[in-house]
Each structure stands twice: as C-alpha cells, then as structure tokens.
N, C-alpha and C positions, 0 to 999 in steps of 0.2 A: 393662285392657290388651288382653284378648282381643277386646273389642268394637272398640277402636281399631285393632288389627291387622287385624281382619276388614274394617273400613271402609276402611282404607288399601290393602288388597290386593283390594278389591272390583273385579271386572272390569266395565268399562263396555262395551267392544265388542272385537271381534277382526277384524283385517284381514290376510289372507294368512298366517295362522299366528302373527301377532304380537298379543299380548294387551296391552291398555292399561287400566291400573287408575286408581283415584282418586288414589292417591299419586303416580303419574307426572305427572298433570295439575296437581296442587298444586305439585310441584317445578318443573314447567314455568312455571307462573304466577309463582312466586317468582323463578325464574331470569330471566325476562323483565323483571320489575319492578326487581329489584335490579340486574340487568345494565345496564338503561337508566340508572338513577340513578348507578351507579358510573361509567358511561361519561361522563355529563355532568360528574360531579365531576372525573374525571381530565382531561377536556377543559379545564375551567376552570383546574386546577392547571398543566397543560401550557402554557396560554395565558399565565398569569402568569409562569411561568418564562421563556418566550420574550420577553415584554415586558421583563423585567428584564435580559435578555441584550442588549437594545438593537436588536432587529429592528424594522423598520417595521411599522405596523399592518396593511397589506394582506398582508404575509408571515405575520404572526401568525394572521390570520383564515384564510388558506388552509391552513396546517399544522394549525390547530385543527380545521377541518372534516374534513381527511383523517384525523386521529387518531380523531375521533368515529365516522366511518363504519367505520373498521377495527375499532374496538371493538364496534360494533353487529353487524358481520358475524361477529365472534368469538362474540358472544352467540347469534346465530342458529344457527351451527354447533354450539355446545354444546347448544342446544335440540333440534336434530335428532339429535344423538348420544344425548341423554337418552331420546328416543323410539325409538331404534334404527332410524331412518329413513335409508337411504343417500341421498347427494346425487343419485346417478344417477336415483333414482325421481322426482325433480322436473324432469327434463330436458324431458319432453313437457308437463307441467303448466305450467311456467314459460314455455315458448314460447307456449302458448295464452293464458296470462294477459297476456303482453307484447303480443300482437297485439290483444287486447281493450282493454287499457289504452291502447295506441297510438292506436286509433281514438277512444276516448272522452275522452281527456285529452291531446290534441295540444298545446294551449296550455301546460298545466302542464309537460309533458315538455320542450317547447321552451324555456320559461323556466328549467327546472332545468338543462338542458344549457348554455344561454346563461350561467347563473351560473358554471358551472365554466370556461367559456371566458373570462369576464371575470377570473376569479381566476388562470388560467394564462397567458393572453396579456397581461393587465394593461394594456388601453387605458385603463381607469379603475380606480383603487385607492382604498382607504379613506384618507380625509384629503385627497384631491385636490379642488381647486376647479374646478368644471365649469360649463358653460353648455349647456342643452338646451331647445329650444322656448321661447326668451325667458325661461327661468328660470335663475337662477344660485344656486349654493350649494355646500356641502361634502358629500362622500360620507361618510356615517357607517357604513353597513353594506351588504354585498352578501350578500343572503340566498338561499335556495333558489329563491324565486319572483320576488322584486323587489329593487330597490336603493333604500335609504333615503337621501334627500338632505335636508339642512337648508338651506333657502333663506336668503338674506341677511336676510330679514325675520323669521327665527326659525321659520317654518312648515315642518313636515316634509312631504316629498313622496315618494310611493312610485311608482317607475317600473318596469314589468315588465322583467326582464333582457333579453328579446329585443329590446325597443325601444332599449335601451342599445347594442345592436350594429347595429341597422338604421337608426337615425336619426343625424343629424349631431350629434356631441357635441364641444364645444370644451373641451379640457382645458387649463386655464391653468397647471397645475403638473405636466404629464406628465414632462418631462425635468428641470426645475429650477423654482425659485421666482422666477426673474427675469422681471419684467414691466415693459414700457416705459410711461411716462406722459408727458403734456404739460400744462404750465401756461401759459396764454396771458394776457398783460397788455398793455394799451394805455396809452401815455404821451402827454401833450399835445405838440403841435407846439412846437418851440423847445427841447425837451430834447436833450441830447447823446447820440446813439445809442451811441457808444463807451462812455460812462460807464454808461449803462443796461445794456449787455451785460455789462460788468465786474461791476456790482453783482449782477445776476441770477446770474452764474456763481458768485460768492462765496456767495450764499444757497443755491444748489442743492448745492454741495459741502459745505456745513456740515451738511446733513441726514445723520444717521447711517445711515439706511436706503438712501441713494442710493449706487449702486456707482460705483467709480472706473474699472472696466473692464467694459463699455464706458463711456467718459467722457461726462459730460453735455455737451450742446451748447446754445448760445444762438443762435437764428435770428431775424434781422430779417426778419419775414415779409412786411410790406407797409406801404405808405402808405395808411392807412385814411381814411374820410371825416372822422373826428374825432380820429384818434390814429395814432401810430406803433405798429404791432403787433409784439410780440416773443413768440416761443415758446421756453419752457425745456423741453428734451427730456432725459429722464434714465431710467435703468434702476434699478429698486428690487428688493430681495430681500424679497418679501412672500409671504403665503400666500393672499391673497384680495382682493376688491374693497373691503371695508370698511377694511382697513389702507391700501390705496392712496389711498382718499378722505381718510383722516386725514393722510397724508403731504402730499397736495396742499393740504389746509387749513393745515398748518403752514407750508408754503412761502408761501402767500398772506399769512398773518399776518406772516411775516418781510419779505415784499416791502412790505406796507403800512407797517410800522414803519420800514424802512430808507429808503424813498422819502420819507417824511415828514421824516426826519433830513437827507436830501440835497436837500430842496426840489424834488423831482421830482413833478410832478402826474400822478396817474392820471387818464386822460381819461374824459370822460363825453359823451354825445351833446349836441351843440349845433346850433342852427339860427339863421341870420340871416334875418330877415323884412324884405323890402323892399316898401313900399307906394307904388305909382306911380299917377298920374292922379287924386290927391285934392288938395283945397285945404288950407288951414291947419287944423291939429287943435287942439281945445280940450280940455285935461285938467282935470277937476274932481274933487276929493276928496269923496266922499259918505259920510256916516255919522260915527260917533264916532271919536275918535283911536285907541281900542283896536282897532276893526275898520274900517279905512279901505278903501275900494274906489276903484279908478281907473275913471273914466268917460270914454271917448273919444268925442267927437262930431266930425262933419265939417260944416263950414259949406257 
C-alpha cells in the first residue's frame, strides 16, 4: 500500500504553485472515458424515450444532439475542476486556438455550423424526400459534417452540410406529404369522350392514396395524331417517388382492365401508306406455310 500510495501521489510537474500527480491524471483519464460513454448511453436512452413519445425523427435528432453536447460540456468542466484549473485561465488560450482552428479548418467549421442551421431552421429534416443535383432520396441523418441521403436506388449519398444550404434543394415533403401526379392515356377515335372521362374519374377516386381535397380532375387534353388524349390529375398522400410510381401503376392497371370491359380501345400509333404513280402490284407468297413472306413486285 505504501508503494501504491507513493506512486499515486507522485508529482509529475508543477505549474504556478499547483502540483499535478499521477493519481490526478489517472482520475482524469477515467473521468473522460467513463463520462464519454455515459453521455452516449444517456443520449441513446433519451432518444428512445423521445421516439416513444411520438416526436418526429428530426426533432428527436436535434434534442439528442443538444443533450449529448451538454453532457460533454459537463464532463469537461468536471475535468477542469479535478485539476483545479479555473475556466478563466483558458480565456486567452481558447481564443488563440479558435483563431488557429478557424484558419486551418474552415470547411469543417462551416459544415458543423451548417449542420446546426439545418437542425434549427429545418429546411431539410430527417425523413424528408428531397431532390438535389438530379439525385432524389430520403434524408436519413444530419451529422456534424455531412447529411446522409438514401437515394431511390438504395445507394447512400453523403452531402456536406454547407452544400445543403448553398445549393437548390427541392423538398417534396417540407410542409406535407401531398404530391400531385398525372396519368395520361390515349383512346382510339370513335370513343365517347364523356364515357372515357367518367370511367377515368371513377378509377382515380377508387384509389385509397388519392385525396378527395383537392379533388381529382380529368382533362381532355388534345386531339392527337392517333388518339384522343386524356390526363387524369390527382393529389396523393405519399412520402416519396417510389410510392407515387406504384400508385400510377395501379391506376394504369385499372384503366386497362376497365377499358377492356367497356370495349374502349387504348390507341397505338398507326400510319396509312399511300403508293402513287405505280402500276398493278403482284403479291407472291414465298417460303413454307409456317414462315410465309409477302413479296411485292411492280410491273
């Protein structure tokens, strides 16, 4: 015990009348390590409690980040108290360090501050479906340096937080999950436009994801080259492009089935070819009956 006590109280150095022993630095190391892990544990427990309370993911992440940094600040203050170092002693040192770090790590600080702006101003939140630089996907996490986005193809993309504020970001779900979509269909000439419009409206309103307010609309768009063009415009309560594509697919399947039952032909491109200035044509079947070819000759 005498050896351990001697080792524990062994003086490493002295600054301004303050003696620093081996025991103090061991306690400091334990305090920092245990304090960090306890802070992470409390952060996770706090996050789970908030999630059960029904808060949105972006609010949970913001509060989780605030709690973690407050705990870390508390650990740092406890470490200074353990070493008997007043906070005022760091006033000049922290100012010099801040200037040096500011020049050497401008991008890191910029992204760090941008991350806090994203979480407080909330132009983009966790769970939002966004579009940036021709990429679309859902925001999974807003970190200290970058924002993690899961694209519609399943690939994760990391975007620096500063670029999330500087670039044009299209947020599909900023205010709500209501997204407008259009399904276009062409029917053959001779079909009754009123009947087609009525059937399309019935199909659109039968979809559970389609909202009744704003009400869906059927627009007789144009007399096309080969078809009468109709647009079915509706608003859907969805969270992204993949769900919207599935809704359009369901609508098209219903249109195909219903038009078949009502004997309405979905148009396809057709061309009438007129041959002028030629004499009588001779058509001759060449080859076996299984694979016959038409041979056209002109006299």
